[in-house]
C-alpha positions as CSV (number, residue, x, y, z in Angstrom):
1,E,91.5,63.3,155.4
2,T,89.5,63.8,152.4
3,C,86.6,65.6,154.0
4,V,89.2,67.8,155.8
5,I,90.7,68.6,152.6
6,A,87.4,69.3,151.2
7,H,86.3,71.6,154.0
8,S,89.8,73.7,153.5
9,K,88.8,73.9,149.8
10,K,85.5,75.5,150.5
11,R,86.9,77.8,153.1
12,F,89.7,78.9,150.8
13,S,87.1,79.4,147.9
14,M,84.6,81.5,150.0
15,R,87.6,83.8,151.6
16,F,88.9,84.8,148.2
17,R,86.1,84.8,145.8
18,R,84.8,88.2,146.5
19,P,88.5,89.9,146.0
20,F,88.9,87.7,143.2
21,A,85.8,89.3,141.5
22,L,86.7,92.7,142.5
23,V,90.1,92.2,141.1
24,C,88.5,91.0,137.5
25,F,86.1,94.0,137.5
26,F,88.9,96.2,137.8
27,L,90.9,94.9,135.4
28,F,88.1,94.7,133.0
29,L,87.9,98.2,133.6
30,I,91.8,99.0,132.9
31,H,92.1,96.7,129.9
32,P,90.0,98.8,127.3
33,I,92.4,101.8,127.5
34,D,95.7,99.4,128.1
35,S,95.1,97.3,125.1
36,A,93.8,100.4,122.8
37,H,95.6,101.7,119.4
38,I,94.9,104.3,117.3
39,E,94.6,103.5,113.5
40,V,95.2,106.8,111.3
41,R,93.9,106.0,107.7
42,T,94.7,109.6,106.3
43,P,96.8,111.1,106.1
44,Y,99.3,108.0,105.8
45,P,102.9,109.3,106.6
46,G,104.2,111.9,104.2
47,E,101.2,112.0,102.3
48,I,100.6,115.4,100.1
49,Y,97.4,117.5,100.0
50,N,96.0,120.1,98.2
51,T,94.5,122.7,100.6
52,E,90.8,122.2,99.7
53,E,91.1,118.4,100.1
54,M,92.8,118.1,103.3
55,Y,90.9,115.6,106.0
56,L,91.6,113.2,109.2
57,D,90.4,109.9,108.9
58,F,91.1,107.8,112.3
59,S,89.7,105.6,114.9
60,V,90.6,104.0,118.1
61,R,90.6,100.1,118.3
62,D,90.4,98.0,121.2
63,T,88.8,99.9,123.5
64,D,85.3,101.5,124.3
65,L,85.6,105.1,124.8
66,E,82.1,105.3,126.3
67,A,82.7,102.9,128.8
68,S,86.0,103.8,129.7
69,G,85.2,107.6,129.9
70,G,88.3,107.9,127.6
71,S,88.7,110.7,124.7
72,L,90.9,111.4,121.7
73,L,93.0,114.7,121.7
74,V,94.0,115.9,118.0
75,T,96.7,118.3,117.8
76,I,98.2,119.8,114.5
77,N,101.6,121.5,115.0
78,G,101.1,121.2,118.7
79,A,97.8,123.1,118.6
80,E,94.7,121.5,120.1
81,A,92.3,120.9,116.8
82,M,89.7,118.8,118.6
83,R,88.7,116.4,121.1
84,T,86.0,113.4,120.3
85,T,84.6,110.6,122.0
86,Q,83.8,108.8,118.6
87,I,85.3,105.5,118.0
88,D,85.5,106.4,114.1
89,N,86.1,110.2,112.9
90,L,86.2,111.2,109.4
91,V,86.6,114.9,109.8
92,M,87.9,118.2,107.7
93,A,91.6,119.6,108.8
94,G,90.4,123.1,107.8
95,S,92.5,125.6,106.1
96,L,96.3,125.0,106.4
97,P,99.2,126.9,105.1
98,K,101.4,125.4,102.6
99,G,104.3,123.5,104.1
100,L,105.2,120.3,106.5
101,H,102.7,119.9,109.3
102,Y,102.7,117.5,112.4
103,L,99.6,115.6,113.5
104,S,99.5,113.8,116.8
105,I,96.5,111.8,118.0
106,H,96.7,111.0,121.9
107,L,94.4,108.6,123.8
108,L,93.4,110.2,127.1
109,D,91.9,108.3,130.3
110,R,88.6,109.6,132.2
111,D,90.6,112.4,133.7
112,G,92.0,113.8,130.5
113,K,95.4,112.3,131.0
114,P,97.4,111.1,128.2
115,T,97.5,107.2,128.5
116,G,100.6,106.7,126.6
117,V,98.5,105.4,123.6
118,H,99.3,107.8,120.4
119,D,100.0,108.3,117.0
120,D,102.1,110.8,115.5
121,R,102.9,111.7,111.7
122,E,103.8,114.3,109.1
123,F,101.8,115.5,106.2
124,E,102.3,118.1,103.6
125,I,100.1,121.0,102.2
126,T,101.0,122.0,98.9
127,A,99.4,123.3,95.4
128,F,101.0,121.3,92.9
129,Q,99.0,122.0,89.5
130,P,96.6,119.2,88.2
131,P,98.1,117.1,85.2
132,E,95.8,118.5,82.6
133,L,97.3,122.1,83.5
134,I,100.8,121.0,82.7
135,M,102.2,121.6,79.4
136,P,102.3,118.8,76.8
137,L,105.7,117.0,76.0
138,P,107.5,118.8,73.2
139,D,108.4,116.9,70.0
140,G,111.9,116.1,69.5
141,A,114.4,113.0,70.9
142,V,112.9,109.8,71.5
143,G,113.9,109.8,75.0
144,I,113.6,112.8,77.3
145,H,114.4,113.2,80.9
146,S,111.5,114.2,83.4
147,H,114.0,117.3,84.4
148,D,113.8,118.7,80.8
149,L,110.1,118.9,81.0
150,P,108.7,122.3,80.7
151,L,107.4,122.4,84.0
152,P,106.3,125.8,85.3
153,D,108.4,128.0,87.4
154,G,108.2,127.0,90.9
155,A,107.6,123.2,90.2
156,P,109.5,120.6,91.9
157,D,112.9,119.9,90.1
158,P,112.8,116.0,89.6
159,A,116.1,114.3,89.8
160,E,118.2,113.0,87.3
161,L,118.5,109.8,86.2
162,S,121.5,107.7,86.0
163,A,123.2,108.2,82.7
164,H,124.0,104.3,82.7
165,V,120.1,103.4,82.7
166,Q,119.4,106.3,80.2
167,R,122.1,104.8,77.6
168,L,120.3,101.5,78.1
169,L,117.0,102.9,77.2
170,E,118.1,104.7,74.2
171,A,120.0,102.0,73.1
172,H,116.9,99.8,73.0
173,Q,114.5,102.3,71.8
174,N,116.8,104.6,69.4
175,P,115.0,104.4,65.9
176,A,118.4,103.6,64.6
177,S,118.3,100.3,66.3
178,C,114.7,99.6,67.1
179,A,111.3,101.0,65.8
180,G,110.3,101.2,69.5
181,A,107.7,103.8,70.9
182,P,109.0,107.1,72.1
183,F,109.5,107.1,76.0
184,L,109.6,109.4,78.8
185,I,112.0,108.9,81.6
186,W,110.1,110.0,84.9
187,E,112.3,110.0,88.0
188,P,110.4,109.9,91.3
189,W,110.4,113.5,92.9
190,G,112.7,114.3,95.6
191,I,109.9,114.4,98.3
192,V,109.6,112.1,101.3
193,G,106.4,110.3,101.4
194,F,104.6,107.7,99.4
195,G,101.7,110.1,98.8
196,A,104.0,112.7,96.8
197,Q,105.3,109.4,94.8
198,L,102.0,108.6,93.7
199,L,101.2,112.3,92.7
200,G,104.4,112.4,90.9
201,L,103.1,109.0,89.0
202,R,100.1,110.6,88.2
203,V,101.5,113.8,86.7
204,A,103.8,111.3,84.6
205,L,101.2,109.0,83.3
206,S,99.0,112.2,82.2
207,L,102.0,113.6,80.3
208,G,102.5,110.3,78.6
209,L,99.0,110.1,77.5
210,Q,98.9,113.9,76.3
211,A,102.1,113.0,74.1
212,G,101.7,109.5,73.1
213,R,104.8,108.3,75.3
214,V,105.6,105.2,77.2
215,V,106.5,106.3,81.2
216,V,109.6,104.5,82.1
């Protein structure tokens, strides 16, 4: 009985070894595309750019484009911008008009068809003046709202800080009750995107340094 079982296992092994190897081979070919994902470092969603600084920094992970025959299709506002077979890419995006733009990166198979792996995001092109060109803070009250700053025409209008927070700050740093440092209340700009907020903070810190004020 033991010999019969061993013989049966041997026949089973010989019968299915070749098909099993073929299945594993095809799975190996398919795996790099199916498990891939696209990593976009620049722009991050909502990032804001000056037209001269716009570039794309992205990679495809967990796949070998050369072995799989795949490629990456990059579109901006629905129009094809480039195709590449490079794993890591750092390219200038060229001159784009001011406004909101839509970036889409798709992974294509060897036939040039979408695999379903993609990354979509928005970014903005603008022309904010550098902080050193913004007028310094005027002398006057200890506390000043960001929307009272002498920003140039056409600059974003920062949102107002709540009256409650304003009263708390004034009570704390008003010369009548506290000889604290003068301060600037800077409300985040009403623009979607972490990049826009970082730019606003950069402007606020620059203004604070120029005027010797604490940025709140």
